[in-house]
C-alpha positions, 0 to 999 in steps of 0.5 A: 686218978681218983676213983668214984664207986658206982653201982650199976645194973646189967641184964643177965646176957650183959653179965655173961658177956662181961664174965666172958671178957674177964675169962678170956683174959682181956680184962682183970675185973668187971670195972675194967670192962666198964671203964673201957666201954666208957673210954671207947664211947668218949672217943667216939663222941669226940669225932667230928662229923667232918672226921667221920665223913673223911673216913667214909670217903676214904673207905668208899675210895678204897672199895672203888679202887679194886683189888691191889696187885701188891702183896700184903708185905708190900702194902704194909711197907708202903703204909709204913713209909707213908706214915714215917714221911708224914712225921717230918 
């Protein structure tokens, strides 16, 4: 995909955060950091109110269901089976 060169301004604090992201190895350069932030925002804006409400409802249901007696491995196995069965 062709790239368009842009010039942006950030605060000192933002610049330090960007440098820290690069230093941690998450990104190779400043442009990668900015592009990732833009991608995340684009994805968030594509979520419909109905999708957001469905996620909220699922979180509330999960909180209200209490603690599981299953081990972490059992929970993951059940999740994997459910995911694979929905692929049909």
